N, C-alpha and C positions, 0 to 999 in steps of 0.2 A: 841236714846237708843242704837243702835248698836255701834255708835262711843264711847259712855261712857263705854260700855262693852269692846271694843278693848283697850281703854286707861287703864282701870282697869287691864285687862289681861297683858298688857305690863308692867305696874308698878309692878304687882305681880311677874312676871318673873324676872324683874330687882332686886327687893328686895330679892327674893330667891337666885339669883346668888351672890349678894353682901354679904348676911348674911351667906352663906354656908361656913362651915369649914371642913377641911379634917378629916375623922374619920379613925383610924387605928384599924384593927381587930387583936388583939394580939394572937389569936388562929390559925392564918394562918401564915406559915413561910414567912419571907420577902425575896423574891428572887430578889428584885430590890433595894438593898442597894446602897448607894453612891459609894461604891467601885466597883460596876459593871460598872460604867461609868468613862471613862477617860476624865476629864475636860481639854480642851485645853486653857482656859482663854481667848478665843476670841468670846464667844457666841456659841460655838459648843462643843458637847460631843460625844465620841465614845462609843458605847455599846460593851463591851469586849466579850459578849456572841454571839451577832449576827454579829459584825464587822461593823455595820452601823454607820455612822456619822450623827448626828442630829443637827439641829438648836435648841438651848435651848428655844428660844422664839417663840411664835405663830406669824404668819404673821400679820403685823400691829403693833406689839410691837417692841421696840428697846432694845437691850442689853446694859446694863450700870452697870459696877461695880458688876457683879454677879447677877444682877436682871433684870427682864423684865419690862420696863416701857411702859405705855400706854395701850390701849385696843386692843384686838385681833380683826382683821377685819373679816368680813363675806363675803363669795363668793358662787355663784352658782357653780355647778360642772364644767361647761365650763371655768369660770374664774379661778377656783381652778387649773385646768389643765394648764392654761396660766401663773399663778403666778411664777412658776420656771423661765420661760424665762425672766420675769422682774427682778428677783434677779440675774440671771446669766449674764445679760447684763452688770452689774457693778461688778459682783463677790461678794461673801460674804466669809469672813475669808480666802481669798486666793484661793477660789474654784469657778468654774463657771459650775459645773455639778449637781446642786441641782435639785431635782425632787419631785413630789408628791408621797408619799409612797403607795404601794399596801396595801390591807386590812390586810394581814398577817404581814407585816412590822410594820404597825401602831399598831396592836394588841400586838406586842412584847413589847411595852412601858407600857402596862396596868399592874399596880401593883395590883395584886389580894388581897393583904392584906389591902387595903384601898379604900376609895371612897369619892367622893365630894371634890376634884377630885381623880381619881384612877390612879395616876402617882406619881413618885418620885419628890416632889416639891423642894428638894435641887438641883437637876440637871435640872429640868424644871420649874423654878419659875413662878408664876402668870399664870399658865395654867388654863384656864376656865374649870369648871366642865360642859362641854357642848359637843356638837357634832362636829366632825372633818371629813372632806372628805378624802377618799382614792382615788387612781387612778383606782380602780377596778370597772368596769361596772357590772351591774347585768345581768347575761347571759339570763335570761328568758324574759326580757322586756327592750328594749333600752331607755325607759323613766326613768329608775332607775339606781342608782349607790350605792356602799357600803359606809357606814359611821360608825364611832365609837364614842361612848360617853365616855369622860373622867369623866363624872359624876358618872357612874356606872361601866364602863369597858365593857359594852355590845356593840355589833354591830348589824346593821340591814341595809336594803336597803331602799332608799326613792327617791322621785322625784329629778331629776337632777336640777330642777328649784329652789329648796330650797336653802337657804343660811346657810352655816356652816363655821367653822373655818378651818385653814390650818396650818400644821406643815410640814416643808420640810426635806428631807433626801438626803444623797448621799451614794453611795457604799464606803465602807472603803478601804483604800489602804494599 
């Protein structure tokens, strides 16, 4: 019975993620228009407000012709912290200083005028409406770290052993 419930829960979660469509709230100003981001045409964009350069695709996806192909991978927090080293060993878009963003940097991508996902999909295509790790540990308990949901735009802390998505950033030049 427990196995059937687990399978049902997994299928329900998958169906919800697949059927989710972005909803835009017209009564909230759009502070995250396409013009906020400078698209470099190589799978990266620079946020002109923060100066940060972001990979357009979540880790596990590949950039192709303005879109992100494939499924975003999941990592526990330790693996999320190690993922930039894997990317930096070969470089990405001519850079080898990618890193996991802190919670404030990650939150700067949240488009408050939309949800499901709460991010600009023109600049960050195929972003799952799901949780993403930040590099920020939770100060009160070393078993936790901060994460952010691009489903709703909210953040919270959770066990480092849980598996979530990753998006990499680098400081702008």
